[in-house]
Every structure is written in C-alpha cells, then in structure tokens.
C-alpha positions, 0 to 999 in steps of 0.5 A: 500500500502507498502511505499517505505521505501527502495527505492532510485533513482538509478544512474549508477556507474561512472566506468561502464557508457557506451559511449552513456551516457554523459561523459561515466557515470562520472556525472550520479549521478547529471542527471535528466530526462525530463520533467524538469519544474524547473531548480535547481542548482545541477541537469542537464537534461540528454539531456542537458548533452548529448548535452554538451558531443557531443559538447566536443567529436565532436568539442573540443576533436575529436583529442583525443576521438575516434568517432568510439568508441563513436558510437560503445558504446565502450568508457569506463569511465576508458578510458576517465578518463586520458583525463579529465584534457585536456577535462576540460582545453579545456572546460574552455577555450571555456567557457571563450572565450564565456563569453568575446565575444557575437558572440562567445557566440551565436555560442557556444549556437548554437553548444550545440543545447539546450536552457539551454546548455550554462547556464548548462555548468559550472555545468557540468564542476564543476561536472566533476572536482569533479567527485570523490567527487560525488562518495563519496557523493553517498557512504554517501547517502547509509551510511545514510540508516544505520545511526541511530544516529541523531548527527552522521548524523548531523555531516556528513551533516556539513562536506559537502562543505556548504561554496561552494553552487554550489558544495554543490548542486552537492553533495546533488544531488548525495547523495540523490539518494541513500537515502531510507528515505529522511526525515532523512536528513531534520530532521537532517538539522532542528536540525543543523539550530535550527529551522524548518523554511526555513529561518533558514535552508538557514542561515546555508547553507543547501538550496542545500539540499532542492533543491536536494529534489525538483530535485529528486521529479521532476525526478519522473515525467518522470515515470508518464505515464498512457496511455493505459491498458498496461502502467506500473502502478506498476512503476507509483505507485513506482514513486508516492510513492517516490515523496510523500516521498520526498515532505512530507519530506519538506512540513511536517517538514519545514515552508516555506516562502510564495512566496519562490522559493522552494514553487513555485517549489513545487507548479509547480511540484505538479500541474503537477503530479496532472494533470497527475493523474486526468484523469486516476482516473476518468476512474477507475469506468468506467473500473471497470464496463466494466471489470465486465460486463457479456454479455448475450448469449456467455459471453466473458472476456475482459482481457484488461479491467480487467487489466485496472480495477485492475491497476486503483484500485491499482493506486487509493490506492496509491493516497490515501496514497500519497494524502497529496503531491497532489492537487487532493482531489475532484477527488480522493474523488469521485473516491474512494467513487464510486469505493467502491460502485461499487466494493461491487456490483460486488463482490456480483454478481460475487460470486453469479454467481460463486456459481451457476457455479463453472466451468465457467472460465470467472466468476472465472477470474472475481472473482480473479480480484475482490478479488485482487481489494477488497484487494487494495480498502478495506483491506487484511482481506476483501480479505481473507474473500472472499477467504474463501467464495470461498473455501467454495463454492468449497467444497460444490460442 
C-alpha cells in the first residue's frame, strides 16, 4: 500500500464557508466530526458548533443576521465578518450572565440543545476572536510540508502562543490539518523539550500539540464505515492510513506516562477503530470464496461479491501496514494467513479454467479480480507474473 505521505485533513477556507456551516466557515479549521469519544481542548464537534451558531443567529443576533439568508445558504463569511465584534460582545455577555446565575445557566444549556454546548462555548468564542490567527496557523501547517530544516521548524513551533494553552490548542488544531507528515512536528517538539518523554514535552508547553494529534486521529473515525459491498473502502483505507500516521507519530517517538490522559485517549480511540475493523476482516475469506465460486450448469458472476472480495483484500493490506496503531493482531493474523491460502487456490483454478476457455467472460472477470487481489495480498511482481501467464495463454490460442 502507498502511505499517505501527502495527505492532510482538509478544512474549508474561512472566506468561502457557506451559511449552513457554523459561523459561515470562520472556525472550520478547529471542527471535528462525530463520533467524538474524547473531548480535547482545541477541537469542537461540528454539531456542537452548529448548535452554538443557531443559538447566536436565532436568539442573540436575529436583529442583525438575516434568517432568510441563513436558510437560503446565502450568508457569506465576508458578510458576517463586520458583525463579529457585536456577535462576540453579545456572546460574552450571555456567557457571563450564565456563569453568575444557575437558572440562567440551565436555560442557556437548554437553548444550545447539546450536552457539551455550554462547556464548548468559550472555545468557540476564543476561536472566533482569533479567527485570523487560525488562518495563519493553517498557512504554517502547509509551510511545514516544505520545511526541511529541523531548527527552522523548531523555531516556528516556539513562536506559537505556548504561554496561552487554550489558544495554543486552537492553533495546533488548525495547523495540523494541513500537515502531510505529522511526525515532523513531534520530532521537532522532542528536540525543543530535550527529551522524548511526555513529561518533558508538557514542561515546555507543547501538550496542545499532542492533543491536536489525538483530535485529528479521532476525526478519522467518522470515515470508518464498512457496511455493505458498496461502502467506500478506498476512503476507509485513506482514513486508516492517516490515523496510523498520526498515532505512530506519538506512540513511536514519545514515552508516555502510564495512566496519562493522552494514553487513555489513545487507548479509547484505538479500541474503537479496532472494533470497527474486526468484523469486516473476518468476512474477507468468506467473500473471497463466494466471489470465486463457479456454479455448475449456467455459471453466473456475482459482481457484488467480487467487489466485496477485492475491497476486503485491499482493506486487509492496509491493516497490515497500519497494524502497529491497532489492537487487532489475532484477527488480522488469521485473516491474512487464510486469505493467502485461499487466494493461491483460486488463482490456480481460475487460470486453469481460463486456459481451457479463453472466451468465457465470467472466468476472465474472475481472473482480473484475482490478479488485482494477488497484487494487494502478495506483491506487484506476483501480479505481473500472472499477467504474463495470461498473455501467454492468449497467444497460444
């Protein structure tokens, strides 16, 4: 499998966010999608941010924000920008009143309609106040993809607002979404800390960088949908590879304290990913056998099963490359071994059938599939050998 060395977590530019996005996209750089298993200081779930946006537009600022524009998706970030000082002033006043009175606090929590709405409101306000800094943080994240000097990268990290942990959390969250190789930031942080331990990194104020890695790893969970033959396995595999790069940049380089919050968070999301993958891995060999089964008499090609088999082997090969970030060894080892044995049998049988009847379109389709699966499960060289054997059979016609 090709590692996602150039993949980033894209975020919509603040200037082009639609009205249906929370605050017209002004804080998209810090938003993550559900499921959110672990709350982290620099990330806000998109549904929670949207609930806060609805509250602001409907209950606080309906006199200055057009409801019709929001409903039609016509309100732009550029139009919202001049209103931000007034929005923030009203949000600050509402929050201060809620903090001073329990009943008002309960009423505000009910208006927000999310359990974590009141808790995450200060984070959203801080992000809105520093929206220009979030844009700069994203530019920094993109710039790291071309920085080859470790000293320069360390200096750039040191220039972050580390003295303000809440703001640093937002900045690192925004930046990391644009970083292709997250390990570079961690190795630079270790050099700044002078030691590869979590304690040393926390001592120099870089705990928000660790939190951002965990938040972005968690943000891949939404993409791990593996039900049905038409699930987007390519998207799942790309998310899994991104998850692996983020997690390994932490666990492969930092010595975490036993029982630390980061350790607990990583354990939680790793278990979730592994639990999502296990049932699908157990189906790979069954799908392979069913897809390649020939029927006596009128043979019929089961295209759904064929797609499921190829997708399953593709997923299996990706899990092999990412297994160091997963808790799935026993299930993977069994699926990997059995799929190899089954595939070798089906390759031989299918090639024999093809040599006997080169005009059989069903056999030709199965041969295409097993060659692709051989490339994923074994190697490109093995697949090339099979392609040559197929050409030789066709020339000998």
